KEFIKE-261327 format. One record per atom (N, C-alpha, C): z, y, x; residue in one letter. Coordinates in steps of 0.2 Angstrom, whole numbers, padded with zeros to 4 digits, always signed. Atoms other than C-alpha are relative to their C-alpha. Example, Ala and Ser with C-alpha at 12.3 -4.5 7.8 and 13.67 -1.06 7.14 Angstrom:
2
+0000-0006+0004A/+0039-0022+0062A/+0000+0006+0004A/-0001-0006-0004S/+0036-0005+0068S/+0003+0005-0004S/
This chain:
216
+0000-0002+0007M/+0381+0840+0592M/-0007-0001-0003M/+0006+0002+0003Q/+0368+0834+0580Q/-0003+0005-0005Q/+0003-0005+0005P/+0356+0845+0569P/+0001-0004-0007P/-0001+0003+0007A/+0358+0842+0550A/-0005-0004-0002A/+0006+0004+0002S/+0341+0835+0549S/+0000-0007+0002S/-0001+0007-0003T/+0346+0819+0559T/+0006-0003-0003T/-0006+0003+0003R/+0361+0816+0548R/-0001-0007-0002R/+0001+0007+0002P/+0364+0797+0546P/+0001-0001-0008P/-0001+0001+0007G/+0364+0790+0528G/+0007-0003-0001G/-0006+0002+0003A/+0378+0784+0518A/+0002-0008+0003A/-0002+0007-0002F/+0388+0768+0523F/+0001-0005-0005F/-0002+0005+0005I/+0392+0752+0514I/+0008+0000+0000I/-0007+0000+0001L/+0409+0752+0506L/+0002-0008-0002L/-0001+0007+0001L/+0417+0734+0507L/+0008+0000-0002L/-0007+0000+0003N/+0433+0730+0497N/+0004-0006+0002N/-0003+0006-0002D/+0437+0715+0507D/+0008+0001+0002D/-0007+0000-0002V/+0456+0711+0511V/+0001-0003+0007V/-0001+0003-0006Q/+0453+0703+0527Q/+0002+0005+0005Q/-0002-0005-0004E/+0463+0712+0540E/+0003-0004+0007E/-0003+0003-0007S/+0467+0708+0559S/+0005+0005+0002S/-0005-0004-0003P/+0482+0714+0568P/-0003+0006+0005P/+0002-0005-0004L/+0479+0731+0576L/+0006+0003+0004L/-0005-0003-0004S/+0488+0739+0590S/-0003+0006+0004S/+0004-0005-0003L/+0479+0755+0594L/+0005+0004+0005L/-0004-0004-0005Q/+0484+0766+0609Q/-0005+0006+0001Q/+0005-0005-0002I/+0477+0783+0614I/-0001-0001+0007I/+0002+0001-0007V/+0467+0781+0630V/+0000+0007+0003V/+0000-0006-0004H/+0468+0794+0644H/-0006+0000+0004H/+0005-0001-0005Y/+0456+0802+0655Y/+0001-0003+0006Y/+0007+0000+0002P/+0445+0796+0663P/-0002-0007-0003P/+0002+0007+0003H/+0444+0780+0652H/-0008+0001-0002H/+0007-0001+0001P/+0425+0777+0650P/-0002+0001-0008P/+0002+0000+0007T/+0425+0776+0631T/+0001+0008-0002T/-0001-0007+0001L/+0430+0795+0631L/-0007+0003+0001L/+0007-0003-0002R/+0412+0798+0638R/-0005-0004-0004R/+0005+0004+0004H/+0403+0786+0626H/-0002+0004-0006H/+0003-0003+0006L/+0391+0793+0613L/+0002-0005-0006L/-0002+0004+0006S/+0399+0786+0597S/-0006-0001-0005S/+0006+0002+0005K/+0387+0778+0584K/+0003+0001-0007K/-0002-0001+0007P/+0387+0782+0566P/+0002-0007-0004P/-0003+0006+0003L/+0397+0770+0555L/-0005-0002-0006L/+0004+0003+0006K/+0387+0759+0542K/+0004-0004-0004K/-0005+0005+0004R/+0402+0749+0536R/+0007+0003+0000R/-0007-0002+0001V/+0419+0754+0529V/+0003-0006-0003V/-0004+0005+0004D/+0431+0740+0525D/+0007+0001+0001D/-0008+0000+0000A/+0450+0736+0524A/+0002+0001+0007A/-0003-0001-0007E/+0452+0735+0543E/-0001+0007+0002E/+0001-0007-0002L/+0444+0752+0546L/+0005+0005-0004L/-0005-0005+0003R/+0455+0760+0533R/+0007-0001+0003R/-0006+0001-0003K/+0470+0752+0542K/+0000+0004+0007K/+0001-0003-0006I/+0463+0759+0558I/+0001+0008-0001I/-0001-0008+0002V/+0463+0777+0550V/+0007+0001-0001V/-0007-0001+0001A/+0481+0775+0545A/+0004+0000+0006A/-0003+0000-0006E/+0486+0770+0562E/-0002+0006+0005E/+0001-0006-0004M/+0477+0784+0570M/+0004+0006-0003M/-0004-0005+0002F/+0486+0796+0559F/+0008-0001+0003F/-0007+0001-0002E/+0503+0788+0564E/+0000+0002+0008E/+0000-0002-0007L/+0498+0790+0583L/-0001+0007+0001L/+0001-0007+0000M/+0492+0808+0580M/+0007+0003-0001M/-0007-0004+0002Y/+0509+0813+0572Y/+0005-0002+0006Y/-0005+0002-0006E/+0519+0803+0586E/-0001+0005+0006E/+0002-0004-0006Q/+0510+0814+0599Q/+0000+0007-0002Q/+0000-0007+0002K/+0512+0830+0589K/-0007+0003+0000K/+0007-0003+0000G/+0493+0832+0587G/-0002+0002-0007G/+0003-0003+0006V/+0482+0840+0574V/-0007-0003-0001V/+0007+0004+0001G/+0466+0829+0577G/+0000-0006+0005G/+0001+0006-0004L/+0461+0812+0584L/-0007-0003-0001L/+0006+0003+0001A/+0444+0805+0587A/+0000-0008+0001A/+0000+0007-0001A/+0440+0786+0586A/-0001-0002+0007A/+0000+0002-0007N/+0435+0785+0604N/+0006+0002+0004N/-0007-0001-0003Q/+0452+0792+0609Q/+0004-0006-0001Q/-0003+0006+0001V/+0458+0775+0603V/-0004-0006+0002V/+0005+0006-0003D/+0444+0765+0612D/-0004-0003-0005D/+0005+0003+0005L/+0433+0763+0597L/-0006+0005-0001L/+0006-0004-0001P/+0415+0769+0598P/-0003+0002-0007P/+0003-0002+0006Y/+0413+0776+0580Y/+0000+0007-0001Y/+0000-0007+0002R/+0408+0793+0573R/+0005+0001-0005R/-0006+0000+0004L/+0425+0795+0565L/+0005+0004+0003L/-0006-0003-0002F/+0439+0807+0567F/+0004+0002-0006F/-0005-0003+0005I/+0455+0813+0558I/+0002+0006+0002I/-0004-0006-0002A/+0464+0829+0557A/+0005+0002-0006A/-0004-0003+0004N/+0478+0838+0549N/+0002+0007+0003N/-0001-0006-0003P/+0478+0856+0553P/+0008+0003+0000P/-0007-0002+0000E/+0496+0858+0548E/+0005-0004+0005E/-0004+0004-0005G/+0502+0844+0560G/+0006-0003-0002G/-0006+0002+0003D/+0515+0839+0548D/-0001-0007-0004D/+0002+0007+0004P/+0515+0820+0542P/+0003+0001-0007P/-0002-0001+0007D/+0524+0826+0526D/-0005+0004-0004D/+0006-0004+0004Q/+0509+0837+0521Q/-0006-0005+0000Q/+0005+0005+0000T/+0498+0822+0517T/-0006+0003-0003T/+0006-0004+0003E/+0487+0834+0506E/-0004+0003+0005E/+0004-0003-0005A/+0481+0842+0522A/-0004-0005+0005A/+0003+0005-0005E/+0475+0826+0530E/-0007-0001-0002E/+0008+0000+0000L/+0456+0825+0533L/-0003-0006+0004L/+0003+0005-0003V/+0445+0810+0537V/-0008+0002+0000V/+0007-0002+0000F/+0427+0814+0543F/-0004-0006+0003F/+0004+0006-0003I/+0415+0799+0545I/-0008+0003+0001I/+0006-0003-0002N/+0398+0803+0553N/-0001+0007-0001N/+0000-0007+0001P/+0401+0821+0554P/-0006+0004+0004P/+0005-0004-0003V/+0387+0834+0558V/+0002+0007-0001V/-0001-0007+0001L/+0391+0852+0562L/-0006+0004+0001L/+0006-0005-0001S/+0379+0867+0560S/+0003+0007-0002S/-0002-0007+0002G/+0379+0885+0556G/+0006+0004+0003G/-0005-0003-0003G/+0391+0890+0569G/-0001+0008+0001G/+0000-0007-0001R/+0395+0909+0569R/+0006+0003+0003R/-0006-0004-0004G/+0406+0921+0579G/+0003-0004+0005G/-0003+0003-0006Q/+0416+0917+0594Q/+0008+0002+0000Q/-0007-0001-0001E/+0435+0915+0597E/+0002-0004+0005E/-0003+0004-0006E/+0445+0910+0612E/+0007-0002-0002E/-0007+0002+0001D/+0461+0900+0610D/+0002-0006+0005D/-0002+0005-0005E/+0471+0888+0620E/-0001-0007-0004E/+0001+0007+0002E/+0467+0869+0618E/+0003-0005+0005E/-0002+0006-0003G/+0475+0853+0623G/-0003-0006-0002G/+0003+0006+0002C/+0470+0835+0621C/+0005-0006+0001C/-0005+0006+0000L/+0480+0819+0617L/-0002-0005+0005L/+0003+0005-0005S/+0469+0810+0630S/+0001+0003+0007S/-0002-0004-0007I/+0474+0823+0644I/+0006+0003-0001I/-0006-0003+0002P/+0492+0825+0640P/+0002+0006+0005P/-0003-0006-0004D/+0500+0842+0646D/-0005+0004+0004D/+0005-0004-0003V/+0484+0850+0651V/-0003+0004-0005V/+0002-0005+0005Y/+0479+0866+0642Y/-0004+0005+0004Y/+0004-0005-0002A/+0466+0879+0644A/-0003+0004-0006A/+0003-0004+0005Q/+0458+0893+0635Q/-0008-0002-0001Q/+0006+0003+0002V/+0442+0887+0626V/-0003+0005-0005V/+0003-0004+0005T/+0429+0898+0617T/-0004-0004-0004T/+0004+0004+0005R/+0421+0891+0601R/-0002+0004-0006R/+0002-0004+0006N/+0413+0896+0585N/+0006+0001-0004N/-0006-0002+0005A/+0425+0905+0573A/-0001-0003-0007A/+0001+0003+0007T/+0416+0898+0558T/-0006-0006+0001T/+0005+0006+0000V/+0406+0881+0556V/+0000-0003-0006V/+0001+0004+0006K/+0399+0871+0543K/+0000-0008+0002K/+0000+0007-0002V/+0402+0852+0542V/-0003-0004-0006V/+0003+0005+0005Q/+0393+0838+0533Q/+0003-0007+0002Q/-0003+0006-0002A/+0402+0821+0533A/+0001-0004-0006A/-0003+0004+0005Y/+0409+0807+0522Y/+0007-0001+0001Y/-0007+0003-0001D/+0427+0802+0518D/+0000-0007-0001D/-0001+0007+0000L/+0434+0785+0517L/-0003-0003-0006L/+0002+0003+0006A/+0429+0783+0499A/-0008+0001-0001A/+0007-0001+0000G/+0411+0788+0503G/-0002+0006-0004G/+0002-0007+0003N/+0412+0805+0495N/-0003+0005+0005N/+0004-0005-0005D/+0400+0818+0503D/+0004+0006+0001D/-0003-0006-0002I/+0409+0832+0512I/-0005+0005+0002I/+0004-0006-0002R/+0400+0849+0513R/+0005+0006+0000R/-0005-0006+0000R/+0411+0864+0518R/-0001+0004+0006R/+0000-0005-0006E/+0412+0879+0529E/+0007+0001+0001E/-0007-0001-0001V/+0428+0881+0538V/+0001+0005+0006V/-0001-0005-0005T/+0436+0894+0549T/+0007-0001+0004T/-0006+0000-0003G/+0451+0897+0560G/+0001-0007+0004G/-0002+0006-0003L/+0461+0882+0567L/-0004-0006-0002L/+0004+0006+0002T/+0451+0869+0556T/-0006+0000+0003T/+0006+0000-0003A/+0435+0875+0563A/+0000-0002+0008A/-0001+0002-0007R/+0442+0873+0581R/+0001-0008+0000R/-0001+0007+0000I/+0448+0856+0577I/-0006-0004-0001I/+0006+0004+0001L/+0432+0850+0570L/-0005+0000+0006L/+0005+0000-0006Q/+0422+0856+0585Q/+0003-0004+0006Q/-0004+0003-0005H/+0435+0849+0597H/-0001-0008-0001H/+0001+0007+0001E/+0434+0832+0589E/-0007-0003-0001E/+0007+0002+0000T/+0415+0831+0586T/-0002+0000+0007T/+0001+0000-0007D/+0414+0835+0605D/+0002-0007+0002D/-0002+0007-0003H/+0424+0819+0608H/-0005-0005-0002H/+0004+0005+0003L/+0412+0809+0597L/-0007+0000+0004L/+0006+0000-0004D/+0398+0815+0609D/+0001-0001+0007D/-0002+0001-0007G/+0407+0811+0625G/+0002+0006+0004G/-0001-0007-0003T/+0412+0829+0628T/+0008+0001+0000T/-0007-0002+0000L/+0430+0834+0633L/+0000+0008+0000L/-0001-0008+0000F/+0437+0852+0631F/-0001+0003+0007F/+0000-0002-0007I/+0438+0853+0650I/-0008+0001+0002I/+0007-0001-0002D/+0419+0852+0651D/-0003+0007-0003D/+0002-0007+0002R/+0418+0869+0642R/+0003+0005+0004R/-0004-0005-0004L/+0428+0878+0655L/-0005+0002+0005L/+0004-0002-0006G/+0420+0889+0668G/+0003-0003+0006G/-0002+0002-0006P/+0421+0885+0686P/+0007+0001+0003P/-0007-0002-0002A/+0437+0895+0690A/+0005-0004-0004A/-0005+0003+0004H/+0447+0888+0675H/+0000-0008+0001H/+0000+0007-0002F/+0441+0870+0679F/+0004-0001+0006F/-0003+0001-0007A/+0446+0872+0697A/+0008+0000-0001A/-0008-0001+0001A/+0464+0877+0691A/+0003-0006-0002A/-0002+0007+0002L/+0465+0860+0683L/-0001-0006+0004L/+0003+0005-0004R/+0457+0850+0696R/+0006-0005+0003R/-0006+0004-0003D/+0474+0844+0704D/+0003-0005-0006D/-0003+0004+0005K/+0481+0838+0687K/-0005-0006-0002K/+0005+0005+0002L/+0464+0829+0683L/+0000-0006+0005L/+0000+0005-0006E/+0464+0820+0700E/+0006-0005-0001E/-0006+0005+0001E/+0482+0813+0696E/-0002-0005-0006E/+0003+0005+0005F/+0474+0805+0680F/-0005-0005+0003F/+0005+0005-0003E/+0460+0798+0690E/+0003-0005+0005E/-0003+0005-0004L/+0471+0791+0703L/+0004-0005-0003L/-0003+0005+0004A/+0482+0783+0690A/-0004-0005-0003A/+0005+0004+0003W/+0467+0776+0682W/-0002-0006+0005W/+0002+0005-0005Q/+0461+0768+0698Q/+0005-0005+0002Q/-0006+0005-0002S/+0478+0761+0702S/+0001-0005-0005S/+0000+0005+0006R/+0479+0753+0685R/-0005-0005+0000R/+0006+0005-0001L/+0462+0745+0688L/+0001-0005+0005L/-0001+0005-0006E/+0466+0738+0705E/+0006-0005-0001E/-0005+0005+0001T/+0482+0730+0699T/-0001-0004-0006T/+0001+0004+0005G/+0474+0723+0684G/+0003+0002-0007G/-0003-0003+0006E/+0484+0733+0671E/-0005+0002-0005E/+0006-0002+0004L/+0468+0739+0664L/-0006-0005+0001L/+0006+0004-0001P/+0452+0729+0660P/-0005+0003+0004P/+0006-0003-0004G/+0437+0732+0671G/-0005+0003-0004G/+0006-0004+0004Y/+0422+0742+0666Y/-0004-0005-0004Y/+0005+0004+0004D/+0412+0727+0661D/+0004-0003-0006D/-0004+0002+0006V/+0426+0721+0649V/+0000+0005-0005V/+0000-0006+0005I/+0427+0738+0641I/-0007+0001-0003I/+0007-0001+0002A/+0408+0739+0640A/-0002-0006-0005A/+0002+0005+0005A/+0407+0722+0631A/+0004+0000-0006A/-0004-0001+0006R/+0421+0726+0619R/-0003+0006-0004R/+0004-0005+0003T/+0412+0742+0615T/-0006-0002-0004T/+0006+0003+0003E/+0396+0733+0611E/+0002-0004-0006E/-0002+0004+0006E/+0405+0721+0600E/+0003+0004-0006E/-0003-0005+0006M/+0414+0735+0590M/-0006+0003-0003M/+0006-0003+0003E/+0397+0743+0588E/-0004-0005-0005E/+0004+0005+0003R/+0389+0727+0582R/+0003-0001-0007R/-0004+0002+0006L/+0403+0725+0568L/-0002+0006-0005L/+0000-0005+0005R/+0401+0742+0560R/-0006+0006+0000R/+0005-0005-0001T/+0386+0752+0566T/-0007-0002+0000T/
């Protein structure tokens, strides 16, 4: 989590219409992009707007309320949310670019899950209230204080941008209770690597570097 004093500047809005075909997928633990420190966006264009639209589609398909860019293998400081979790309630949709959280107050414990670690849940303690500074897709400055589920979503998704998963916030006993499930994800990942179903770490790293070069 970054202090407000290091908040990155505004990005460049481009109205180009060049678009490349996208086929985003939610990556699962232990994909390395989930541990990558996302970089602030400096460029927003038509393709990024399409990425955001696809992220919302994926989030709704998986019954989620928030999704960070690195969960779809993109190294950008960007996440989306809809605390209602309802695709028909588009007025509740939120896009946060280069978010910075501050002023956390109070503590609340509640159950969390993650679309990148399906069917794994645990009680996580977070601030009950938090302030956010960010930009939306139109370049508008967002400054607000949020509470409840929205505060929890913002903290969970900002953690993602910093390479932190909700399981990292668990105590030893609660983490140990999930260890067997996490090992299943790790073994599945290793198997897919060995069969060539997934690209190697060097390929993933090269793609990440190229994505960063384009917009950060």
